[in-house]
Structure formats: C-alpha cells, structure tokens
C-alpha positions, 0 to 999 in steps of 0.5 A: 296465050303464050304470054300467059303460059310464060307468066305462069311458068315464071310464077311457078319458078319463083315459088320453087325458089322461095318455098322451102323444101319439105322438112327432113327427119332428124337423123342425128340426136344431140349427145347432151340431150341423149345423156339427159334422157337416159337418166330419166326414170320412166313411167310406162303407161302400158305393158303386159309383164308376167308375174314371177313363176317359181319352178313347178308353179302354174305358168302365168295365164293372166297377162292379157284378157285376149291372148293371141294363141289360137289365132290363124297365122298372121304377118308381123313387122320385122322388129317383132320377129324373134330372130331380130338381131336387135334382141342380142343387145337386150340379152347383153344388157339384161343377162350378160350375153357374150355372143353376136349370134343366135345359135342354138347352143348360145340360146341354151346358154342364154336361157340358163342365165335367164333362169338363174337370175329368176331363181336368184331374184325370186319375187324381186325379179319383176322389179329387177327387170324395171331397174335394168330398163330404167323404168320406175313404174310400169302399168300392168295390163292384166286380168289380175296381178300376181307374185312380184308385181307390187305397188309402187313399181307395178300398177294394175290396169284391169280389163272391162270389155267382158262387161260390155258383151254380156249376151249371146255372142255366137253371131259375132263368133261366126262373123270373123275367125278372130272373134271366134277366139277372142269372144271365148276369152271374154265369156270366160272373164265375164263368168269370173266377174260374176263369181267375184261379184257373188252373182250366180247368173246374169240378172234379169234386168239391166238395172240389176246388171249395172248395179250388181255386176258392172259397178260392183266389179269396177269398185272392187277393182278400184279397191284392189289397186286398179288405176285405170280400166282397159278396153280392147274393143277393137279386137271385138268390134268397131270403136264407134260407140254411139250415144244409145238411149237407156230405154232401148238398152233396157229393152234389148237386155231384157229380151235376150238375157235369157237366151237367143241371139240379139241382132247385130244392130240391137246388140251394138246399141246395148254395147254402146250404152254399156261402154259409156256407163263403164266409162262414166263409172270409171270417171266417178272412181277416178280411174282412167279409161284406156282404149286400144287403138292401133293396127292390131294383131290377127289376120282378120283385124279390122284396121278401119275399126280402130281409127281413133276418130271413131271415138270422137262422139264419146269424147264429146259426151258432156257426161264423160268429161270427168273421165280421162281417156288414154288412146293406147298405142296412139292410134297408129297408123292414124297418129295425126288423127290422134293428135287432133283428139288431144285438143280435148281436155280429157284425152291423152295418148301413149306411143306404146307398141309404136316403140317396137313396130317403128324404128327410132327415126320413124317414131321421132316423126310421130313424137315431133308432131305430137310435141308440137301440138299437145306436149302435156298429153303425151305418155311413154309406154312400151307394150312389153309382152312375151314373144317366146321364152328367149324373147320375153316381156323383158327383151320387148321392154328393153327394145321399146324403152331404147327406141323411145329414148332414141326417138324422143331425142331425135324429135327434140333435137330437130325442134331445137335445131329449128329454133322451136325450143331451147335446150332447157325446154327440150329437157323439160319436154322429155321429162314430161313425156317419160314421167311427169305427164303420167304422174299428173294424170294418175295422181302418182307420187314421184319416187 
C-alpha cells in the first residue's frame, strides 16, 4: 500500500512538472497592432442612438421598444455608474472637456458645450458622433428612425416582439414586476403596427393576423430600410421557442382573440409558433433576426431564461436555415455556450454591451475564445444608449468602442505570442471583427 501511494505521488509530481499552468490572460497589447486596429472604420451591429432633437422639439421616445423607466431600482455594474471617471475621457474626446473631475460647475460647462455642438451640427450631429467614434455605420435599434439617422451611416433594426404577444397579457403582468412595465410597451407597439397596417382590430383568425399584420408589418419595415428585426423576448419570457404545431396555434388564437386570459402553457405555444413564423418571414425578406441574450436589466430579470442554448431548437429548425440569427450581446455570461452555437451555418454573435459591462482584459478572454473557434461569425457592437444627459449614447458609445479596440488588441496579441497566428492574420481578424463580417452578413457596400 505504501509503495502504491509513493508511486501515485511520483506520477502526480511528474504531471505537475510536465503539464503547463493555465494560460494567463494577455495584459499588454502589441503597439503596432493597437495602431492598426485604431484605424479601422467600424460597423456597429447594435446600438440605440437618439435622433437629433432641436430646441423646443419633443424629446426622442422611440430609441427602444422597452425603455427601462418605470422599473423598480436595480443594481448595475460599476462602469455604468454615471460617476464612473472613465466618462471624463469621453467628454475630452467628444466635447473638449478640460477638467479631471465631475464637479457640478464643470458638468454645467460640459452640457453647455454639448448643446452648442448639437446646435451647430443640427441634423448632422448623429453622423458627427460616429466620426468621433471611428464608426462608419451604426445599426440603430429603434421603434422608428428620425432626424439625422440617415443611410448609410445609420441602418434600422426594428422591434418585433409585439407581433408575438397579441393576446391578453394580464397574467404575465401579474407574474413579474418587470413584466408589468414591459408589456405595456409591447401592447402600445402592437397597436401602432395595427394602425400602420390599416387594421382596426385583431383579425378573427390566425391566418388573417399573419397575413394582414405580421407579414404586412415586416414587409413595410423592409421597404422602410430595416436590415434586421430584433427580439427582446428575454425581457418578457424565456428563450425556449419550441416547434409548435400550426393547428394548436390556430386554436388558441381563435379562442382568446376576442377576450379572456390564455393559460400560460397555451399562450407559450402560440408565441413559439409566432416566433418561428416571424423568423421565417424575416429570412424570406433577407432581414437578419437579432435576439437579445445577456444578463439584462431589472430586479426580476430571469438570467436563466436568456441562456442562448435555449435557442438551439430554433437554430436547428431546417425551415429556418435561410434566416441568419445574431445573438446580440453574445449571451453574456454564457459566452462559451454562444461559441458552440456559432458552429451553425446561420448563427452569429456580437459582443455589444460586454463592451461596457466588462473591462478590456476580461472582454479579451471572451474574444479570444470566439476567435479561436469561429472568427467569421464575430461582430463588433456597442449597445450605446443614454444613461443621463451628461452620459448619453455618445459617451456610452465612446467607452464601448474604446474598450472593444483595446480588448481585441489584447486577444490578438496573445494569439500572436502563442504562435497561433501571424501579425498579418491578426490584422485580418481585427478587420473581420470590426467591419468585414458585418459587410458580408448584411450585404453592405464598403464605404
């Protein structure tokens, strides 16, 4: 027995000596690579820019289908705190801020400078912001576009969750305080889509609803310039969209379209069917389907419900292989699960929001994992949105793009140092991530 223990100890000691330690994260980026990445004119796969609002105009309220106003207070990560000193760098780069603090007097000075630039630039202000950020094109996730958000600098991504929840949603509102807020927005948006489709009320049959509301809305959005549609469904329910039979969906719709609360199990069946119908129609219209998947906002957000692996059944549907899907925000924190899903021919992922939730070194670890797996499926994104008047979508965009470039340089430097890629290949991969993959996916023309 003693000899056996001694032998095992010797083997363990040998393994300790021969097995390399876990790979440490790259902490210093190659200067030449940093310089090359800084030159790339990026294509931002996901953001919420504001339209230009002239003095006296109505504030922009179409920047998201599910604004966060009205939710109970919830915790956010340090980089999203408006007092984060990193935003001083954004103010310097964008508005010539000359201070090292955030005193009340200096913030008043900042706001005066920001408003002056807005007045001087007018409708050109949103394009000016992109110039400062080094972004060629930004995909604007909005209910509708507006002043200053013109093609080709801005491309529209519309919201389609409202089309998936046409029946009475009171049961869902009661089940979750966040849902109580969010379903109000979806009901409002569905009424808008009905009006734009010239339909006075929900049609009596599912077939008519699909034809006169769902397909009509998607076709109209395509004509109006949408390059993709967006599901924020994880804020409303879990992402497990099963393959529901059409007959069951017809029955449930017909039974409850005139009133009454559909049981959760039956309503899910209808929603699952509508999700796949919308995705299939988007593919027919050559619009990608973006799906929010991340540890989202709200005290009652169900993180487990946004695990991208829940989408596997939909991604494996042969009837949806003509639809390109983008896992928006990369499914964080389930980023390795996202990497496995990118093996599917029509599945991509961006790392928007991770660009301000994570610091560069942590994000570089995510990017390296993805780049070592499916580099042609990785898309840059910011998720730029406004926090406060002082920290608007402009500042959030600056922090996101700065972090993204730093993280990408760190990831590629580590791959170079470990002999996985050459410098030329590193530069090629950087261009793919920051712009070329998006150009290919969406059929864009390079400016």
